[in-house]
C-alpha positions in Angstrom: 81.1 8.4 -27.7 83.3 11.5 -28.2 86.4 9.4 -28.6 84.7 7.4 -31.3 83.8 10.4 -33.4 87.3 11.8 -32.8 88.9 8.7 -34.2 86.6 8.6 -37.2 87.4 12.3 -38.0 91.1 11.6 -37.6 90.9 8.7 -40.0 88.9 10.6 -42.6 91.0 13.8 -42.5 94.4 12.1 -42.4 93.8 9.5 -45.1 91.8 11.9 -47.2 94.8 14.3 -47.1 97.3 11.6 -47.8 95.4 10.2 -50.9 95.5 13.6 -52.6 99.0 14.3 -51.6 100.1 11.1 -53.2 98.2 11.9 -56.3 100.1 15.2 -56.6 103.4 13.6 -55.8 102.9 10.8 -58.3 103.5 13.2 -61.2 107.0 13.9 -59.8 107.7 10.2 -59.6 106.5 9.5 -63.2 107.9 12.5 -65.1 111.6 11.5 -65.2 110.6 8.2 -66.9 107.5 9.1 -69.0 107.7 12.9 -69.3 105.3 15.5 -68.0 102.7 15.6 -70.8 99.0 15.5 -70.5 99.3 11.7 -71.0 100.9 11.4 -67.6 98.1 13.3 -65.8 95.6 11.2 -67.8 97.2 8.1 -66.4 97.4 9.5 -62.9 93.8 10.6 -62.7 92.3 7.5 -64.4 94.4 5.2 -62.3 93.3 6.8 -59.0 89.7 6.7 -60.2 90.0 3.0 -60.6 91.7 2.6 -57.2 89.0 4.7 -55.6 86.2 2.6 -57.2 87.8 -0.7 -56.0 88.3 0.8 -52.5 84.7 2.0 -52.3 83.3 -1.4 -53.2 85.7 -3.2 -50.9 85.1 -0.9 -48.0 81.3 -1.1 -48.3 81.4 -4.9 -48.5 83.9 -5.4 -45.6 82.0 -2.9 -43.4 79.1 -5.4 -43.5 81.1 -8.5 -43.4 83.5 -7.4 -40.7 81.8 -4.4 -38.9 84.8 -3.6 -36.7 87.0 -0.5 -37.0 89.9 -2.5 -35.9 89.7 -4.5 -39.1 89.9 -1.3 -41.1 92.9 -0.2 -39.0 94.7 -3.5 -39.7 94.3 -2.9 -43.5 95.6 0.6 -43.0 98.7 -0.6 -41.2 99.5 -2.7 -44.3 98.7 0.2 -46.5 101.1 2.5 -44.5 103.9 0.0 -44.9 103.4 0.0 -48.6 103.5 3.8 -48.7 106.8 3.6 -46.8 108.2 1.3 -49.5 107.2 3.6 -52.4 110.5 5.7 -52.3 112.4 2.4 -52.7 110.3 0.6 -55.3 109.2 3.4 -57.7 112.6 3.7 -59.5 113.1 0.0 -60.4 109.4 -0.3 -61.4 109.4 2.8 -63.6 112.8 1.9 -65.1 111.6 -1.6 -66.0 108.3 -0.4 -67.4 109.8 2.5 -69.4 112.5 0.2 -70.9 110.1 -2.5 -72.0 107.0 -0.4 -73.0 107.7 2.3 -75.6 104.2 3.9 -75.5 104.4 6.4 -72.6 100.6 6.3 -72.3 100.5 2.6 -71.6 103.8 2.6 -69.7 102.7 5.3 -67.3 99.4 3.6 -66.8 101.0 0.3 -65.9 103.6 1.9 -63.6 100.9 3.9 -61.8 98.9 0.8 -61.0 101.9 -1.3 -60.0 103.0 1.4 -57.5 99.7 2.8 -56.2 96.9 0.3 -56.7 97.2 -1.4 -53.3 97.7 1.6 -51.0 95.2 3.9 -52.7 92.5 1.2 -52.9 92.9 0.5 -49.2 92.8 4.3 -48.3 89.6 4.6 -50.4 88.0 2.0 -48.1 88.0 4.4 -45.2 84.9 6.5 -46.1 82.5 3.6 -47.0 83.8 1.6 -44.0 83.0 4.4 -41.6 79.7 5.1 -43.3 78.7 1.4 -43.0 79.7 1.1 -39.3 78.2 4.5 -38.3 75.0 3.9 -40.3 74.4 0.5 -38.6 75.2 2.1 -35.2 73.3 5.3 -35.4 70.6 4.4 -38.0 71.1 7.7 -39.9 72.6 6.6 -43.2 71.9 9.7 -45.2 73.2 12.2 -42.7 76.1 9.9 -41.9 77.2 9.6 -45.5 77.0 13.3 -46.1 79.1 14.1 -43.0 81.7 11.4 -43.7 82.2 12.6 -47.3 82.3 16.3 -46.2 85.0 15.5 -43.6 87.0 13.4 -46.0 86.8 16.1 -48.7 88.1 18.7 -46.2 91.1 16.4 -45.6 91.6 16.0 -49.4 91.5 19.8 -49.9 94.1 20.3 -47.2 96.4 17.5 -48.5 96.2 18.9 -52.1 97.0 22.5 -51.3 99.6 21.8 -48.5 101.5 19.5 -50.8 101.3 21.6 -54.0 101.9 25.0 -52.4 104.4 24.2 -49.6 105.8 20.6 -49.2 107.1 20.1 -52.8 109.1 23.3 -52.6 110.6 22.5 -49.2 111.4 18.8 -49.2 112.4 16.0 -51.6 109.5 14.0 -52.9 110.8 10.8 -51.4 111.1 12.4 -48.0 107.5 13.7 -48.2 106.2 10.2 -49.1 108.1 8.7 -46.2 106.5 11.3 -43.9 103.1 10.5 -45.3 103.7 6.8 -44.6 104.7 7.5 -41.1 101.6 9.6 -40.5 99.4 6.8 -41.9 101.2 4.2 -39.7 100.9 6.3 -36.6 97.2 7.0 -37.1 96.5 3.3 -37.9 98.3 2.1 -34.8 96.6 4.7 -32.5 93.2 3.4 -33.8 94.2 -0.2 -33.0 95.6 0.7 -29.6 92.4 2.6 -28.6 90.3 -0.5 -29.2 87.2 1.6 -29.8 85.2 -1.5 -31.0 84.6 -2.0 -27.3 83.3 1.5 -26.7 80.4 1.3 -29.1 77.8 -1.3 -29.9 78.6 -2.3 -33.5 76.3 -5.0 -34.7 77.6 -8.3 -36.2 77.3 -8.9 -39.9 74.2 -11.0 -39.3 72.6 -8.2 -37.4 73.3 -5.7 -40.2 71.8 -7.9 -42.9 
């Protein structure tokens, strides 16, 4: 049981940290093409809120439809590969959007969603997915939800401050994003290789209904 909780904490902390790190870094990706005004931060924050909302709904639904942590890990592998592609795709995407859409508000909003919708939505699935699986397993939904959100928020706090205070001043943004992608991929593969679905009794979707 200890390994199960360790894996859950690893997922929550790592992806909670990476989400907020990417949110901070996205301003550096957008500013050369759309400027650094309040419009850019409005686009960043509103885009991430939409991505979070989609991920929360998807994670909650899938945790009941496919109550296996390996399914979540498979999604996260795909998410990690997308993050690794961001340093290579953001320039052509931003250039195309900025050249064809004059309004920086609309342009930055479109560019943000083209680049970040898929990975951030998948990362946002982590908390509700773990809440759904753990609540069905332990029958303590209130306490489970509180602890999951607490741990994820600790990761987000760490990711925000480490990125803003240290990483940006030490490394190029593209290199930081590549590092984040490799961390995500490593964590996802570790979870898959551990095969913790066999270590706990996670009910089938029919049992959860």
